N, C-alpha and C positions, 0 to 999 in steps of 0.2 A: 579480621572481618570488616573493620572500618574501611580498609583499602578496597575491598571487593564490593562495598555497598553500592557505588554508582553502577557497576557492571550488573549486579543483581537487579537494580532498579530498571535498567534498560532491557534486560533479558525478560523480565516479567511483563514488559509491554510490547514485545515484538509481535508484529502482525505478519504471519508467514504467507498469506495469500494476497493477491492483488484485488483491491476494491476500487470500483469505478462507477461512474454515473454520468449524467449530462445536465447541463444548466437548464433550469426551468424558467428563471427570471433574473434580471439584473437591475439593481436599484442602488445608485450611488456607488459606493465602494464595496457593496455586498452582492453576492449572488446566492440564489437558493437552488436546491436540487431535491430530488426524491430522497427519502430517508436513507442515510448511509450508516453502516456499522462501524462508525469512527467516533472516538471520544473527542470531547472539547479539547482543543490544543493541537489536534492532528494537522500535519502539513500536507497540502494537496497541490497538484500541478494541473493547470487548465490550459488546454491547447485549442486555439481558435481554428475553426474550419475555414476561416476567411484568410488565413495566412497572417503574416506579421513578422515582427522582429524575433519572436521566440515564445516559449511558454510563459504563462503568468502563474505566480504562486500565491497561495492563500492559506488561511488557517480557519479551522472549524471553530466558531464562537458560540453556536447554539444548535440544539437539535431537539425535535419532538416527533410525534407520530405523523405530523403533516409534512415534514421535510427537514433538511439540514441547511443552516445559514453559514456561509463562508465569507469572511472578510479578506480583501485582497491586500497584498503588500505593495501594489502599484496601481496605476490607473486601470479602470474597467474599459477603457476605449478599445474597440475592436472585438469585444466579447458579446455574445448573444445566446439566446436559447438554442440548445442542441450541442453546444461545445462540450467536449469531453473533459471530465474531471477524474483524476487518478490519485489515489492515496500514495504519498511518498514516505511519510514518517508518522507513526502513531503517537510517539512520545517525543516532545520537543527537546532536542539536544543541539549542541553547537561544537564545532571543531576548535579546541583550545590547546595551548601549548605553554610550557614554562619558558619558551624562547620568544615570548611576545614583547618583551621589554623594548621600548623605543618605537613601538608600532602604533598605527592609527587604523582602527577597524570599524566596520559598520555594524548594524544590528543583527546581521546574520553571521558575523565573524569573518567577513571578507575584507582583505586589506584595502585601504583607501589611499595609502601613501606611495604606491607605485614601487615598493621595495620587494616585490615578489611574494610568493605564497609563504605561509607559516611552515616551519619545520617541526617534525616530531609531534604532530597533533594527536589528540585523543578526543573522542566524543564524550562530552560531559552533559548531564541533564541540566537544563536551565531552570527547572522548577523542582528541585529535589524534595524528598520527604522532610518534614520538620525535624530538627535535631532534638533528641531527648534533653530535657532541662538539666538532668543530673550529669550529663556529659560536658557541660560547660564549666570552664574554670572561673573562679572568682576573680574580679578585677582588682589587682593589688600593685601593679607597676605603672608608673606614669609614662605617657608618650609625649616626648618633646615635639612641639610643632614649629619651633623657631619664631613664633609670634608672641611677643612679650605679654600682651594683654591676656592671651589665653593661658600661657604657661604660668603666669604669676597669679591670676585671679580666677581662672576657670580651667584649672589643670585637667587635662584629659587622661584617661587610663587606657591601656592596651585592651581592646575588646569593647570599648564604650561606643555608644551611638549618640551623636550630637546633631541637633538641627541648627542650621544657620538661617534665621528668620529675618527677612528684609524686603522692603519695597524695591521697585525697579530703580536702578541707578544709584544705589547706596554703597556699592562696593563689595557685594558678596562674592562675585566671581574672582575679583582681585584677591580677596582674603583666602578663598579656596585654592587659588593658584599658589599663593605664598606657602600655604600648608603643604601642598604637594611637592613644592620645590625644596622646602627647608626641613621637613620632618625627618626624624631619625628612624622612621619605619624602613623596612627592607625594600618594600615595593609600594608604589602608588597606582591604584586602578581608578581611572577617571571616566565617568559616564556623562556625556553632554547630551541631555535629553530635551528635544524641542527647541534647541538654540537657533538663533538667526544664523544663516549660512555665513555671513560676513564675520561673525564673532568667533567661529570655530578656529580658523587659521590664526586669527589674532590671539586667541587664548593659547594656542599651542606654541606659537613662535615668540610672543612677547611676554605673556603672563607666566606661562610654564617655562619657556626657554629651553635651549638645547640640553643644559645640565639636568633640568627637571624631567624632560622627556626621556632621557637615557635610562632612568630608573622607573619609568611609568609605562602603562599601556592605556590608550585612550579609545573609548568606544563612542561613536558619534551617530546621532539620529536627529537631523534638523527638523524644524517645525513644518517644512513643506512635505515631509514624508508621511506615509501611512501611520495612523495611530498604532497599528500592530508593530511597526518597526521601532517606534519609540518605546513600547512596552518591552520588546525583545532586547533592545539595547540595554535597558536597565537590568533585565534578567541575566543577560549574558555577561555583563560587567560584574554582577554579583557572583556568577558562576566562576568567572576568571579569578576573582578574589579568593573564592573557596579553593580553587586549584593551588594557588600559591600558598594559602594557609595550610592545606593538607601536606605541602612539602616543607612545612616548618617555618615559613616566613611570617614576620609581622607585617601586615598589610594595612595601608590606609585606603579606604574606599570612599571616593568623593563623587557625589551625584548632584548634578545641577540641571534640572531641579525636580523635586518631588511634585510640585504643583503641576508642572506640564505633564508629568507622568500620569497624574490623576485625571487631568483633562483628556488625555488620550484614552484612558480606561472608561471615562464617561462616554466618549464617542462610541467605543466598542459596546458598552452596556446598552446604550440607547438603540444602537443598530440591532442588538440581540433581543430587544423587546423588554428590557428591564424598566420598571417604573422609576421616573426621576424623583429624587427626594430633595434635601436641602440644596438650594441654588442649582438644581438640575443634576447634582451628582447622584449616580446610581448606587445601589447597595454593594455592587462588586468593587467599587472604589474603596470602600471602608473595610472590605475583607482583603483587598490587595495590599494595603499599607502594612498591617502587621505581618503578613506572610513574607513580604520582602524585607522589611526592616529587621525582623527577628533573625534573619540569616547572618547578620554580623555578630561578632562576639569572639571570645577566646574559647579554645577547645582543649580538652585534656590531651596531654602528650603530643601537642601539635602547635601550630602558630596561632595567630589572632587576626581578626578583621576589626579595625576601628573605623566606624562610619561617620562621615560628615555629609549631611544631607541638606542641600539648600531648599528652603521653602520660600517661594515668591509670594509675598503677602499682598493680596489684592486690595488696593486702596489704602495701604498701610494699616489695615484692620487685622490686629493680631488674634481676633476671635472668629475669623471666618472659618468655614468648616474644615478645610484641609489643615490649616495651622492648628486648630483646636484638636483634631484627631491625632496629628503628628506629635504634639506636645505630650499627649497621654501615653504614647508608645515609647518615645525616645528617652535616653538616660540623661538628658540635659538639653538646654537650648541657649543659643547665642543670638542675642537680639541686636541688630544693626539699626540705628535710627537716623532719620533724615535730619533731625536737629543737630546731631554731632557732625554729620557729613557736611551740612551747610556751614559749619564753623571751621571746616578744614581739619577736623579731628579724625585721622585715619589710622588704623581701621576704626570705623564708626561704631564700636561695640559699647552698648550701654551695660556697664558692669552690674548696676543695681537691678536691671531687669533680666539678667542672664543667670544661669545656674549650671554647674556641673555636679551631677548627683553622686559622683564617685570621687570628687576632689579630696575629701577628707580621708578616703581609703588609700590614696596613692601618694600622699604628701607626708613629709616629716612634720612633727609637732611644731617645730619652729616656723615652717612655711605656713602651717594652718593658722597659727597665732598672728603672724604678720599679715596674712590675707584678711583676717577678720578686723585687724586694726585699720587697714587702709579702706576696707569696705565701710567701716563705721564712719571714718572721716568723710568719705564720699557721700554717705547718706546725710550726715550733718550739714555738709555744704549744700546739698540739694534742697534741704528744708529752708535755708536762709538765703538762697540765691536771689530771690526776688527782692528781699530787703537790701541786699548788697547792691543790686543794680539801681535801686532808687535812692541809695545813700542813707537808708534808714537804720542800718545796723551800726551799733556803737561798739567799738573795740573795747574789750574788757568785760563785756556783759556775760560772756560764757567762755571758759577756757577751751572747751572742745571746739567751739565755733572759731575761736581765734587761731587755733592750731590748724584746723581744716582750711581756713583762708590762707594762712601762711604757706602751707605745704601743697596747696592745690596745683600751682604751676609745675612742681616737681612730680607730683602724681601723674599729671597729664603727660609730662615728658616721658615717664616710664611706660605709659599705656599707648603712646603714639609711636608709629614706626613706618618707615618707607617700605613699600612692598618688595623692594629689591634687597632689603637688609635681612640677614639671618641672625637671630639672637640666641646664643647658647643657653640651654636650660639652666645650667649652674650659675651663669652670670645674672640671669633674670632673677633667680631665687635669692641670690646674694644682694642684688640691688633692692628687691622688695623688703628683705629682712632689715637692711640698713635704714631704709626709709621708715619702717615701722618702729625700729628702736629709737630713732630720732624723735618720732612723734610721741613715743612714750616718755622720753626725757622732757620734752616741752610741756606735756600735760602735767608731769610731776612738779615742774618748776612753777607753773602758773596757778595750780590749785591752791597751794599755800598762800600765795599773794592774794587771791580772791577771799580766802578765809580770814586773813588779817584785816583786809579792808572792810 
């Protein structure tokens, strides 16, 4: 029954008759028409009576008794009242294939890499019905990312959803590229949403590299495209991850970024007449987030989708609306700070401000105890850092502080890593445990000395 679910979903939404109308007005990237018997999300084709390069496509974003509002996937140039609108697809689907690895596609599933059409495609719903909660598998297995700071201190589990929170220029795209290239997952699905056009090729060729691309599929919608294309790119990337998951693969879904996705939804919501709320974001933005992010996870008798979602923090404010909403939905967050980046500490992950909510469920007891020891030393060092910098801390005052100061360079060395390096999970866990054991020995040696003095 699970295998037939997508087919039943599409069959239930088939529209057997042709529905058409004409444009009443054009405003920006939206056109209005007389009321159409089409649901929100339906795909339409618009043909200009004045000629042009070809038909224009759009999507129904709102409808009432007064008319239907359609947003275009491209420019409205050349369109005007009287142009014919014809329904193409009532339920949004996309042509996807398990043979997509190594390909770069747009928000409609069309190849951008010049390598020809996809083979063995099937139409998959890009907004499927929510998965029943009891069909999800508990998260019990770790997912190695190849990034020491994550595998040691913020261990991810298969089926987890993690947010990567960072301001611009702090290194989140580089970190996500390292995860895609070095993870032990079977497949990486990458969605570049609202990116600068210059950065797309740079990410694919330099950050991801040929080895990473060979086991990945990349969906791209740049910032100069319609907000509909940005939304569809995120939806179709998630649908592609679901296709690989349903075929038994463990998938890493990387989306950069959720913030630009929400900005696109805000544009659509305002065009549809929604009232703006906090910072101009419309209510549909905050309903889109859980419906999209909840699609990741592990499924009974199938594979898993582990999501890493970049959140571009505006003004380095971790409490801005999108960051706040995403934190409440995700299973953990990875905070990248400008303070660490300015010191040359890469990846610039603030361990104390980050959390993986499933780390204790997927790690051994030895790993858990070691992680707690190192986190404790980092917290102690953070408390006395200002005293150290001004020379006011006196060695011997506190054994924990002394050990934290002594081991801080080695802890930093463990947490820092070149983006081109891949660290095996077992080596990372072993190095963390050795450092924690040494920290325990040093504390045991110095506490009796303090007691005697």
